[in-house]
N, C-alpha and C positions, 0 to 999 in steps of 0.2 A: 660075553659082556664087553670084551675089549673093543668091539666094533662101535660101541656107544661113544667111546672116547676119541674116535677118529674125526678128522676135520671133514672128510668126504661125507660121513654119515650126517653131520649137522648141516652141511650144505644141501644135502638131499631133503632134510626136514624143512629147511627154509624154503627151498624151491616148491615143495609140495604145499606148504602153508600159503605161500604167495599165490600159487595157481588157484588154490581153493578160494582165496579172498577175491580174486579177479573174475572167476567164472561164476555165472548165475547159478543158483541152486537148481538141482534137477528135481522135478516134481513127479511123484508117482501118479499114475492115472487113477489109483484108488484113494489117494490122499485128498483131504479137503482142508484148505487153509482155515486157520482159526477164525478169521474175520467172517467167513461164510458159514461157520458152524451155527446150527440153530439150537436154541436152548430147549426146544420141544423134542429134540431127538432123544430117544431112550438110551440109557447107558448100556454098554455091552454087559452081557451076563456075568462076566468075571470081575466086574468092578462093583465093590460094595456101595450101598447108598451113602450119601454124606451124613456125617454125624451132626446132630443138632447140639449146638454149644449151650443152649439154655437148659438149666436144671429142671 
């Protein structure tokens, strides 16, 4: 736990955060951006159907 209190640890955290903000996100070949998702696509089997809020 002592390493969390060191200045070099927080400098590394800042460097990692800054690099992540500057680099473009890496896209997986299997991932699909939300804008291109089609509402007709069936939900995966492990996702329960939406709950109808009307009584």
